[in-house]
N, C-alpha and C positions, 0 to 999 in steps of 0.2 A: 678818680682823677687826682687824688691827693696822696702824696707819699707817706704822710704821717697824720694820724688822727688822735686827738686827745679827747677822751670821753670821761667826764666827771659826773659822778652820781651824788657827791657830797655826803649829806647825812641821811639820805634815803635808806630805808630798810625793807621797803616793799616796792616792787616795780623798778628795780635797779636796771635790769636788762631783760626785756621781754623775750619770748621765744623768737619773735620776728627780728628783734635787735641782734640776738645771738646768731641767727641765720645770716643776716646782712653782714655782720662783722666777720663771720667765717668766710663768706665769699670775698669780702674786701681783703682779708689776710691771704687767702688762696691766690689772689691776684698780685701778691707781692707787697702788701702794705705794711706799715708799722703802726702799732697801737699802744698808746699809753692810757691805761684804764685806772681810774682813781675813785675810791669810795669806801666808806666804813663798813658796809654790810653786803657787799657783792657776794662774798663767799658764803655768808650766812644764808643768803637767799638762793643762790644758784651753784653752790659749791659741789653739788653732786652731778651737775650737768656735764655733758660731753664737751661743751664749749670751754668750761672752766678747767677741766682736767686735760683735754687734748690740745687746745690752742693756747691757753694761758700757762699750761703745765704747772698748775698750782693745786695744792691739797689744802682744803679747809680744815684747820685744826680745832678752832674754837672761836667763840664770839667773845669780844671784850678782852683786850690785852691787859687791862688794868694798869697800864703804864703809858704815859704820854710821850716818853722819850724813845727815839729811834737812833740806833748806832749803825752807821753805814759800813758796808764791806764791799768787796769786788769793785764794780764801777762807781760806787759811792764811798770808797775807802777814804777814811779821814773825816768824813762828814758826820755830824750828829745834830739832831734837831728835835724840837719839841712841838707837839700838837697844841693848838689853841693858844699860840704865843701872841705877843704884842703885835698888832697890825694884821693878824690873820683872822679868818673867820673862826669864831669860837663855837663851832657846830659839831665837833666830834665828841661822841660819848662812848660808843662801844665798837672801836675798830677791831677788825678781824685779826686772828692769828693764822698765818698761812705757812706752808712749806713748799719748797720746789720739788718737782718730780720729773722723771723722764728726761734728764739732761739739762733742765733749767737750773739757774743759779740764784742764790740768795744775795741780795744787795742791801738789805736792811733788817735789823733785828730789834725787837722790843727790848728796851733796857740797855744791855751792853752786848757786844758781839759775842756769840757763843752761848747766849742764854737759851735754855731749853724750855719748852712749853710748860712743863710741870712746875717750873719756878714762878709762873705767873699767878696772880690772884685775879680771877675774872670779876671785874667790877668796872664801874664807869671811870673814865680817865678825867672826869670833871667832878670836883667836889660839889655837893648839893644837887647832883643830877638825880633824876628819879630812879628808883630801884629797877633793875631789869625785870621784864616780864617775859616769860617763855624763852629766856636766853639760854643757850647751850653753854655748858662749861667744858673745859678741856677733858676729853675722854681719856681713860686710863691708858689705852693703847697708844696715845699720842704724847705722853709726858716726855719722852726722849726725843721727840721731833724738835727742830729748831723753832724758836719763838719768832718766826718770820713776819716781817712787815712789807717787804718788797721782793718780788720774784721777777727775774729776767729770763726770757726764753728767746734764744736765737735759733729759729727753725731753718735757717738758711734762706728759704724762699720768703719768709716774713719774720718779723720780730715783735715781741710783746713785752710790755712792762705792766705788772699787776701790782698796784699800790693799794694796800688794804686799809687805807684811810683817805680822807679827803685832803688832797694836797693844798687846797685853798686855806686850810687851817694853820699852815706854817706862816711865819713872819715873811714879809716881802723879801728880805735878804736870803733867808733859808730857802724859800720857794724858788727864787731865782737861781740859787746855787744848785739845788737838787735838779730842777728842770734842765739847767745847762749841762750838768754831768750826764743826765739821761739822754739828752740830745746828742752828746758826744758819743755815748754808747751806741745809739741808733746809727750814727754816721760812720762808725769805725769800719 
């Protein structure tokens, strides 16, 4: 019944989207819905699922960008923002690195626009954070992929935005700007 759904998993790394959640979201999208999905370890957990690759049109490249700065492109052109900023939830440690696939577009890159995944150092984006356990690093075959943070998919019938970090970690002004630009993209 809703045209737009915002689904935030925040800092979760386990139980981000259950099989039932993915099935329900797939049905919602097939009915013509818009989905803004946000969370630091969604790709880490379900990056090989059909929902992730077919509906979000995203490719999971690696866990932990090692960089808290995102540079916008496309629908977020001119925007840059930093995770765990003043006034934001300071709950992001290991945000995913993702890339668009199958006609999707990149709207945010870790570091600066054009950065490749191989240039990242997989580590926590917060100093003093616990060392990663069982965390994947960027695979050799992915070093030339973009160091993506946000993927947009306009499937015609539905639209998705995959934000590979918890959007709640941005400052109020940055969060408002990013969400406003994404709402404009949904409404175009």
